N, C-alpha and C positions, 0 to 999 in steps of 0.2 A: 577502507574496510568494506567487505562484501557481506550482505545480509540476504537471507531468503525468508520471505514472510508468506503465510498462507491465509486464505479467507475463502468462504463459500459464497455463492450467489443463491438467491431464491430460485427454486426450480420452476421458472416460467420463461418460455421461449421469447415472449414479448419483452419482459423485463431485461433479459440477458441481451437482446438486440439493442435495447435502449441504452443499457450500461456501456456496451461496446461503442455505440455511436457517440456517447458523451466523452469517451476516452480517445476518440480519433483526434480531437482537438480540445484539450481541457481549457478551462478558463485561464487567461493570461496571469491573473493574480495567483492562482494555484501553482502554475509553473514557476513564477518568480519566487514564490515562497519556498518551494522545494530547492531551487538553486541557491538562494541566499542563505539557506540553513545547512549547506554543505552536502547536498545530494548531487553527486556528479553524474550519475546514471541511474535510470529506473526503467524497468521493463515489467509488464504484466502479461502472463501467459494464462490461458484457460483450457481446461479439459473438463467437459461437461459443466458442472456447476462449481468446480474447484478452481480457485485462482492461485497462482504462484507469482509473487512479486520479487524480482531480483533487484537489489538496490546496492549501489556503490556510494560510499560517503567519504568525504574528506575528514579524516580523523582530527585534524586541527580545528575544524569548524563545527562539525556535527555533534550535537548533544541530544539524545532522545528526550530527555526531560525538558530542555529548553524548546525543542521542536513541539512537544505536546502543549507546553504552557502557552507558547505564542499562538498556536492554532486555536486554543480554547478562548483566547481573548480577541480574536480577529473576526469581525462579523462576516466577511466574505468567505473565510475558510470554514467557519461554523455553518454557514449556509450550504457550502459545497458538501461538507460531511453529513449534514442533515439530509440533503438530497440523495447522497450515496447510500444512506441507510435504508432507503426504499428498496434497494436492490440486494443488499448484503445480508448474509446469514452467518452465524458463527460456525466454525467447524465443530465436530464432536469433542475436540480437545481444547477449545477456546475457553479461557477462564471467564466467569461471569463479568459482564460490563466491558469486555475488551472486544476488539475487532480483529485486526491483523495479528497473527501470532508467528513468532520466529520458529523456523524449522531447524532441526539439528543437522549439522553437517556430518555425514557418515562416511563419505568417500571423497578424496581429492587426488586426481591422477598426478598432479604436480608433486605430491608427497610420496609417490611410489618410486622404488628403485628402477 
């Protein structure tokens, strides 16, 4: 399954540079966590302060609820998320208390005649 999620970064050149540097090589525990929970591919793109994360998941393994529950109970993952919150800001459409929000698919060339 493919998903597209959006998030904003705080509008600070220094914070954005630090965020990008941290994502050049994420903590091994975070990478392992993503893979073991059924995320088969993940890419993050940036335009200004807006981030777009494309994520492919193995539908037989990935569960958004289990993913969130496990993350909330793992000290390394909560430390990573706490650190990331220093850089992140909600989009104008992000519900209170949430971070990444899923974007709606409005066009798919493969579905065109």
